[in-house]
C-alpha positions, 0 to 999 in steps of 0.5 A: 663963393667958389668951392674949389675942388682939387681931383688927384689927377688934377693934382698931377697935372699941375706938378707936371706942368711946373716948372721944377716937378722934382721939387713937389716929389721930393717933398712927397718922399720926405713926408713919405720917409717921415710917415714911414719912420715914425711907423717903424719907430713906434712898431720898435718901440712896442716890440722892445717892452713887449719883449722886455715883458716877456723876459721880465716873465722868463727871469722869474720862472728862471729864478724859481726854477733855481730856488728849487734846485738849489733846495733840491741840492741843499737836500741831496747833500743833506742826505749824503753827509747822512750817508756818509756818516752811516757809512763811517759807522758801518766799516767801523763796525766792519773793522770791530768785527774782522779784528774779533773773527781775526783773533778766533782764528788766531786762538 
């Protein structure tokens, strides 16, 4: 029983001595391209998945910020309504004081 040992140099020599070495080279290049394509595809899928997770986290943070911002704007709106009511009351009082002061001056 013989043990067949094929070295890289032996393979290269057989390919070089064959009648069509370009066929072997083409096969090697096709396998290399398939391997590289598979590696790149897996990398892109993994990259897409990590970007999706980051986007979900960023969206959660933005929604939380938006909710806090909306609550703050609602509090500001209520405060402005209170200020407007106080200002209206104050304007009424000033008008009455002016009318009363005008009556005293003309009398």
